[in-house]
C-alpha positions in Angstrom: -13.6 -123.0 19.2 -14.9 -120.9 16.4 -12.5 -119.3 13.9 -13.5 -115.7 14.9 -13.0 -116.5 18.6 -9.5 -117.7 17.9 -8.7 -114.5 16.0 -10.0 -112.3 18.8 -8.2 -114.3 21.4 -4.9 -114.1 19.4 -5.2 -110.3 19.0 -5.8 -110.0 22.8 -2.7 -112.1 23.6 -0.5 -110.2 21.2 -1.8 -106.9 22.5 -1.1 -108.0 26.1 2.4 -109.2 25.3 3.3 -106.0 23.5 2.0 -103.9 26.4 4.4 -105.6 28.8 7.5 -103.5 29.3 10.7 -105.4 30.4 12.2 -102.1 31.4 9.6 -101.5 34.1 10.6 -102.7 37.5 7.6 -101.3 39.4 4.4 -99.6 38.5 2.0 -99.4 41.4 -0.6 -96.9 42.6 -2.4 -96.4 45.9 -6.1 -95.7 45.6 -7.0 -92.9 48.0 -10.2 -93.6 49.8 -13.0 -91.2 48.9 -10.3 -89.0 47.1 -9.3 -87.5 50.5 -5.5 -87.8 50.9 -4.6 -87.3 54.6 -1.1 -86.2 55.5 -0.7 -89.3 57.6 -1.4 -91.6 54.6 2.1 -92.4 53.2 1.9 -95.2 50.6 5.0 -97.3 50.4 6.0 -99.4 47.4 8.6 -102.2 47.4 10.6 -103.4 44.5 13.8 -105.3 43.8 16.8 -104.3 41.8 18.8 -107.1 40.2 20.9 -105.1 37.8 23.1 -102.3 39.2 24.8 -101.7 35.8 22.0 -99.6 34.4 20.6 -96.3 35.6 16.9 -96.1 36.6 14.3 -93.4 36.3 11.6 -93.0 38.9 8.3 -91.4 38.1 5.3 -90.2 40.2 1.9 -91.4 39.0 -1.0 -89.1 40.0 -4.6 -89.3 39.1 -6.9 -86.4 40.0 -10.3 -85.1 39.0 -11.2 -81.8 37.5 -12.5 -80.4 40.8 -9.0 -80.4 42.4 -8.6 -76.9 43.8 -5.0 -76.2 43.0 -2.8 -76.1 39.9 -0.1 -78.1 41.5 0.7 -80.8 44.0 3.7 -81.0 46.3 5.0 -84.5 47.1 8.0 -85.9 48.8 9.6 -89.3 48.1 11.8 -91.3 50.4 13.8 -94.1 48.9 15.2 -96.6 51.4 17.5 -99.6 51.1 17.0 -103.0 52.7 18.2 -101.7 56.1 15.7 -98.8 56.1 18.4 -96.2 55.4 17.1 -93.2 53.3 19.3 -93.1 50.3 17.3 -90.5 48.3 14.6 -88.0 49.2 13.3 -84.8 47.6 10.3 -82.4 47.7 8.8 -82.1 44.2 6.2 -79.9 42.6 3.8 -81.6 40.2 1.9 -79.3 37.9 -1.6 -80.7 37.3 -3.2 -77.7 35.6 -1.7 -74.8 33.6 -1.4 -72.0 36.2 -2.5 -69.4 33.7 -5.2 -71.0 31.6 -6.4 -73.6 34.1 -6.2 -76.2 31.3 -5.7 -79.7 32.8 -2.3 -81.3 32.1 -1.7 -85.0 31.7 -3.9 -87.4 29.9 -7.6 -87.2 30.5 -10.9 -89.0 30.0 -13.9 -87.1 31.1 -13.2 -85.4 34.4 -10.2 -87.7 35.4 -6.6 -86.9 34.5 -3.5 -89.1 34.8 0.0 -87.7 35.2 3.3 -89.5 34.9 6.0 -87.1 36.1 9.7 -87.7 36.5 10.8 -87.7 40.1 14.5 -88.4 39.6 16.5 -89.5 36.6 19.4 -91.9 35.8 19.7 -93.1 39.4 22.4 -95.7 40.0 21.7 -98.3 42.7 24.9 -99.4 44.4 23.7 -102.8 45.5 21.2 -105.4 44.3 18.3 -106.1 46.7 14.9 -104.9 47.9 14.1 -101.2 48.1 11.1 -99.2 49.3 9.9 -95.8 48.1 7.4 -93.9 50.2 5.5 -90.9 49.0 3.7 -88.1 51.0 1.6 -85.2 50.0 2.9 -81.8 51.2 0.1 -79.5 50.7 -1.4 -77.3 53.4 -4.8 -78.9 53.1 -5.6 -82.0 55.3 -7.2 -83.9 53.8 -6.3 -83.0 50.3 -9.4 -83.7 48.2 -9.8 -84.8 44.6 -6.6 -86.7 44.3 -7.9 -90.2 43.4 -4.6 -92.2 43.4 -0.9 -91.7 43.7 2.0 -94.0 43.0 5.4 -94.6 41.5 7.0 -96.3 38.5 10.6 -97.4 38.5 12.0 -98.0 35.0 15.4 -98.8 33.5 16.6 -95.7 31.8 16.5 -96.4 28.0 19.3 -94.6 26.1 
């Protein structure tokens, strides 16, 4: 191996290791086919909690394009335990564009914007085990167009 290849490879490995976050339990997204999110499409994400002594934050991850017709997105989450019992649910409004100026919110590159929005904060799980979180869009349009992907992140709350 050449010296320059070793340096580039070392930089890549260090960058990769630094980008791993031990506080993140789950980060997963559902790619919406043809950017048409039907009401019947309810992505479900499974994760495991091994430490009940710390609180967790749960985030929505949404990717939309600039052509999205509304300034916001209503979504509901359903958090269930291993037995399928709903232990937390809520309808949330996610603001994707400034309602007055129309300026896109989130981080963007070209016509695509990513949003990471807090769904619920400092949640304490009572038991270790596997959990599922399901998300649904609650807009009046079916299908809802120009939402490219939606998902969730579950992270240990850092104090």
